[in-house]
C-alpha positions in Angstrom: -12.4 -5.0 -20.7 -10.7 -5.0 -17.3 -10.0 -1.7 -15.9 -6.4 -1.0 -14.9 -7.6 -0.7 -11.1 -9.3 -4.5 -11.1 -7.7 -7.7 -10.5 -7.7 -9.9 -13.2 -9.6 -13.4 -12.7 -8.0 -16.6 -14.2 -10.9 -16.9 -16.7 -10.4 -13.5 -18.0 -9.0 -13.4 -21.6 -5.9 -11.2 -20.5 -4.9 -13.5 -17.8 -1.7 -15.5 -18.8 -2.0 -18.8 -17.6 1.5 -19.8 -18.9 3.0 -17.1 -16.7 0.9 -17.7 -13.6 1.9 -21.7 -13.8 5.7 -20.6 -14.3 5.8 -18.4 -11.6 3.7 -21.0 -9.2 6.7 -23.9 -10.1 9.1 -21.1 -8.5 7.4 -20.4 -5.6 6.9 -24.2 -5.0 10.3 -24.3 -3.8 10.7 -23.4 -0.2 12.9 -24.1 3.0 11.2 -27.7 3.3 11.5 -28.3 -0.5 14.9 -26.9 -1.7 15.3 -29.9 -4.1 12.5 -31.7 -6.0 12.0 -34.4 -8.5 9.8 -33.7 -11.3 6.8 -35.8 -9.8 7.4 -33.6 -6.4 7.1 -30.6 -8.4 4.1 -31.6 -10.3 2.5 -32.9 -6.9 3.0 -29.7 -5.3 1.6 -27.5 -7.8 -1.2 -29.9 -9.0 0.0 -29.9 -12.6 0.4 -33.3 -14.5 4.0 -34.6 -15.1 4.2 -33.1 -19.1 3.2 -29.7 -18.0 5.4 -29.6 -15.1 8.3 -30.6 -17.1 7.8 -28.1 -19.6 7.8 -25.3 -17.2 10.7 -26.8 -15.4 12.7 -27.3 -18.7 11.9 -23.7 -19.8 12.9 -22.0 -16.3 16.0 -24.1 -16.3 16.6 -22.8 -20.1 16.4 -19.0 -18.6 18.6 -20.0 -16.0 16.2 -19.7 -12.7 16.3 -23.4 -12.5 19.2 -26.0 -11.9 18.9 -29.6 -12.8 21.5 -32.1 -11.1 20.0 -35.8 -12.3 16.6 -36.4 -11.2 16.7 -33.2 -9.0 15.5 -29.6 -9.6 16.4 -26.5 -7.6 16.5 -22.9 -7.8 19.6 -21.1 -9.1 21.0 -17.9 -8.1 19.3 -16.1 -10.9 16.0 -16.3 -9.0 17.5 -13.8 -6.9 17.3 -11.1 -9.6 13.7 -11.1 -9.0 13.9 -9.7 -5.7 16.5 -7.4 -6.6 14.5 -6.2 -9.5 11.7 -5.2 -6.5 14.0 -2.9 -4.7 15.9 -1.5 -8.0 12.5 -0.8 -9.6 11.2 1.1 -6.7 14.2 2.9 -6.5 15.5 2.7 -3.3 17.5 -0.8 -3.2 21.0 1.0 -2.4 19.3 3.3 0.6 17.7 0.2 2.2 20.4 -2.2 2.0 23.0 0.7 3.2 20.6 1.3 6.5 20.3 -2.5 7.2 23.9 -2.9 7.0 24.2 0.2 9.3 21.9 -1.5 11.8 24.0 -4.7 11.8 27.3 -2.7 12.6 25.8 -0.8 15.2 24.2 -3.4 17.1 25.9 -6.5 15.9 22.6 -8.2 14.9 20.8 -9.3 11.6 18.5 -6.7 9.7 16.0 -7.2 7.0 13.4 -5.8 5.0 10.3 -7.5 4.5 7.1 -7.1 2.3 3.7 -8.8 2.7 3.0 -11.4 0.1 -0.1 -13.3 0.6 -0.2 -14.6 3.9 3.6 -14.8 4.3 6.4 -12.0 4.8 8.9 -12.5 2.1 12.3 -10.9 2.8 13.5 -8.7 0.0 16.7 -7.4 1.5 19.2 -8.5 4.2 21.8 -7.7 6.4 23.2 -10.7 8.1 25.1 -11.0 11.3 27.4 -14.2 12.1 24.9 -15.3 14.6 22.6 -18.3 13.5 19.1 -17.6 14.3 17.0 -20.6 13.2 17.5 -23.8 11.9 16.6 -22.8 8.4 19.2 -20.0 6.9 17.3 -16.6 6.4 18.1 -14.9 3.2 16.4 -12.9 0.3 13.6 -14.8 -0.9 12.9 -16.6 2.5 9.3 -16.6 3.2 7.7 -17.1 6.8 4.2 -16.9 8.2 3.4 -13.3 8.9 1.4 -13.8 11.8 4.1 -15.3 13.8 6.9 -12.7 12.5 7.6 -9.2 14.2 7.8 -7.9 10.2 4.4 -9.8 9.2 2.8 -8.4 12.2 3.7 -4.7 11.3 2.8 -5.1 7.7 -0.6 -6.8 8.8 -1.4 -4.1 11.1 -1.0 -1.8 8.2 -3.8 -3.2 6.5 -7.5 -1.8 5.9 -9.6 -3.1 8.4 -11.7 -5.3 5.7 -8.4 -6.9 4.6 -7.3 -7.5 8.1 -10.5 -9.1 8.8 -10.4 -11.5 5.8 -7.0 -12.4 6.4 -8.0 -13.3 10.2 -11.0 -15.5 8.7 -8.6 -17.6 6.3 -5.4 -17.7 8.0 -4.5 -21.1 9.7 -2.6 -20.2 12.7 0.0 -22.8 13.4 1.7 -23.9 16.9 5.2 -23.6 16.1 6.3 -23.0 19.8 4.7 -22.8 23.2 4.2 -19.3 22.9 2.4 -18.7 19.3 -0.4 -17.1 18.9 -3.2 -19.7 17.6 -6.4 -17.8 18.3 -7.5 -15.3 15.4 -9.3 -13.1 18.0 -6.1 -13.0 20.2 -4.1 -12.3 17.1 -6.1 -9.4 16.0 -6.1 -7.7 19.5 -2.2 -8.1 19.2 -2.5 -6.4 15.4 -4.3 -3.7 16.7 -1.8 -3.1 19.3 0.8 -3.0 16.7 -1.1 -0.4 14.8 -1.5 1.9 17.9 2.1 1.5 19.0 4.0 1.3 15.7 6.0 -1.5 16.3 5.7 -5.4 16.5 7.8 -7.8 19.0 7.8 -11.5 17.9 9.5 -13.4 20.9 9.9 -17.0 20.1 6.6 -17.6 18.7 8.0 -19.0 15.5 11.4 -20.5 16.8 12.7 -21.1 20.0 15.1 -18.5 20.8 14.3 -16.5 17.7 13.3 -12.9 19.1 12.8 -9.8 16.7 11.5 -6.1 16.6 10.3 -4.4 13.7 8.8 -0.9 12.4 7.1 0.0 9.1 9.3 1.6 6.5 7.8 4.7 4.5 8.9 6.8 2.0 8.8 10.8 2.1 5.3 10.7 0.8 4.0 8.3 3.3 4.1 5.1 0.9 4.7 2.1 2.6 7.8 0.5 1.6 7.7 -2.9 3.7 8.9 -3.3 7.3 12.5 -3.5 8.5 13.5 -5.3 11.7 16.3 -6.6 13.8 16.6 -10.5 15.0 18.6 -11.9 17.7 18.7 -14.7 19.7 16.9 -14.7 23.3 19.4 -16.4 25.0 21.9 -13.7 24.1 19.7 -10.6 23.9 17.0 -9.8 26.5 13.3 -8.6 26.1 14.2 -5.5 27.5 17.4 -4.7 25.4 15.4 -5.4 22.4 12.8 -2.5 23.5 15.3 -0.3 25.3 18.0 -0.3 22.8 17.2 -2.0 19.3 13.7 -0.1 18.8 15.3 3.4 19.4 17.8 2.1 16.7 15.3 1.0 14.2 13.0 4.1 14.8 15.9 6.2 13.9 16.6 4.4 10.8 12.9 4.6 9.9 13.2 8.3 9.8 16.4 8.2 7.9 14.7 6.2 5.1 11.5 8.4 5.2 13.9 11.3 4.5 16.1 9.8 1.9 13.5 8.0 -0.5 11.1 10.1 -2.0 
């Protein structure tokens, strides 16, 4: 019998393969694959066509997937999964108000992110009208943790053994000329983030994208995620990010900690 603290393995009798496969189908849609045919979904998940078809049609029946002729795409109902994360933890309204306050004060986008595997996933967001990246950043967007400010803040919070395991397995891609692609260099960066309490990612994922992030904790010291301010490097200088935006984030971090128990 598996204890409450242990993680099930796929061959455990309590492991529900169908549920895992359904979630895998949902997660196979991303920024580069927003619409796919049955064959494409089967290929990306490693399933045969018949199995992939059953999961897609079930998700379609439940309202999580839309079907347009040969193509499947995620439906807006998927966003409820992200909202459920916030609601179940009792801080959705507080976090959303904080993010909107940040946008109102500095005119830039602000988000809450959580670590999911080797990615940071956006679970709440307040968007400014400025376009930051070629892709649209929204709730549910996944980005590589290594090259984002929120991702680095969250990676820096990992225990040493988990951080070392991450650094051993991660594939660091060369997104821009500023991207860190050496695991040893990334580790030094993350240790500095851990010590100083914030992270800055300056045009490492996308040219022109500059952001600063801090960890967000509740009153009991539990990590809720990371909050950031993201902006365009052509509009906001590095000094402004440090001197103006970082203090604003730190103030809002203290507000979150005082408001959520």
